[in-house]
C-alpha positions in Angstrom: 79.2 -12.7 24.0 80.9 -9.3 23.9 81.9 -7.3 21.1 85.7 -6.4 22.1 86.7 -4.4 18.5 86.6 -0.9 19.2 85.0 2.1 17.1 88.0 3.4 16.6 89.1 0.3 14.1 86.5 1.3 11.2 87.6 4.5 10.7 88.1 5.1 7.3 91.2 7.9 7.1 93.7 8.1 10.5 92.9 10.2 12.8 95.6 13.0 13.3 95.2 13.7 9.6 92.1 16.5 8.9 89.1 15.7 7.4 88.4 16.8 3.9 85.4 17.9 2.8 84.8 17.3 -0.7 82.6 19.5 -2.3 82.3 17.1 -6.3 78.9 16.3 -5.7 76.2 18.4 -8.5 73.1 18.8 -7.1 70.2 18.6 -10.3 66.7 18.4 -10.4 65.0 15.0 -11.0 63.0 14.9 -14.4 59.2 15.6 -13.0 55.8 15.6 -14.8 52.9 17.6 -14.0 49.3 16.1 -14.3 46.1 18.1 -14.6 43.1 16.3 -13.5 39.5 17.6 -13.6 37.4 17.2 -10.7 33.7 17.5 -11.8 30.9 18.9 -9.2 27.7 17.3 -8.9 25.1 19.1 -7.5 24.3 16.1 -5.2 27.8 16.4 -3.7 29.1 18.9 -1.9 32.2 20.6 -3.5 35.2 19.5 -1.5 33.8 15.8 -1.3 35.9 14.6 -4.4 38.5 17.0 -3.5 39.0 15.7 -0.2 38.8 11.7 -1.4 41.8 12.7 -3.4 44.0 14.9 -0.7 43.7 11.8 1.6 44.6 9.6 -1.0 48.0 8.1 -1.6 48.0 10.9 -4.4 47.6 13.8 -2.1 51.4 14.0 -1.4 51.4 14.9 -5.5 49.2 17.5 -5.7 50.4 20.8 -6.0 47.7 23.4 -6.8 43.8 23.0 -7.0 41.6 25.7 -8.7 38.0 26.3 -8.6 36.1 27.1 -12.3 32.6 27.3 -12.8 31.4 23.7 -11.9 34.9 22.2 -11.9 37.6 21.7 -9.4 41.3 21.7 -11.5 44.0 20.1 -9.7 47.4 19.8 -10.8 49.8 16.8 -9.7 53.4 16.9 -9.5 55.1 13.6 -10.6 57.9 12.0 -11.7 57.8 9.9 -14.9 58.3 6.6 -12.7 55.1 7.1 -11.0 52.6 7.7 -13.8 51.9 4.0 -14.4 50.6 4.2 -10.1 49.4 7.5 -10.1 46.7 6.6 -13.1 46.0 3.2 -11.5 45.4 4.9 -7.8 43.4 7.9 -9.6 41.0 5.7 -11.5 40.2 3.4 -8.1 39.6 7.0 -6.2 38.1 9.2 -8.4 36.5 7.3 -11.8 34.7 10.2 -12.5 38.1 12.3 -13.1 39.1 13.3 -16.3 42.8 13.2 -16.6 44.0 15.9 -18.6 48.1 16.5 -20.4 50.8 15.5 -19.5 53.5 18.5 -19.2 57.1 18.6 -18.6 57.7 21.3 -15.8 58.7 24.9 -16.6 62.1 25.7 -15.6 59.9 28.9 -14.2 58.6 25.9 -11.4 61.8 23.8 -10.9 63.6 27.7 -9.2 60.9 27.7 -6.4 
C-alpha cells in the first residue's frame, strides 16, 4: 500500500505567504549546583586511579574541575538539582572512600562562560 497524500498538504501555512520567524523565545540558564568531592590519595594506589574511575563512570560528564592538593584530589561536579539523587547514589557505589563536600549554587560568573 502506497502513501498517496502529498507532503505539501501537511503544511501549516499557505506556501505563497512568506515565512515569519518569531523571536519570542527567551533563553534562560537552568538552575545548576556545584558539588565538591574529595578523593583521598592512598599510598598503595596510583594518584589518578580514583579520578580515572570517576571520569569513566556515568558521573564523568558532570566533572568541571579537578585540583590536586597535598594528599587529595578535589573534584567539582556541575549538576542539576534533579540529578542529585542519581549523583550521590552513583558516587557512593563508584567511590565509597570519596568525601562528599558542600552543595553550592553556581555563581553568576561561572554561568556567563
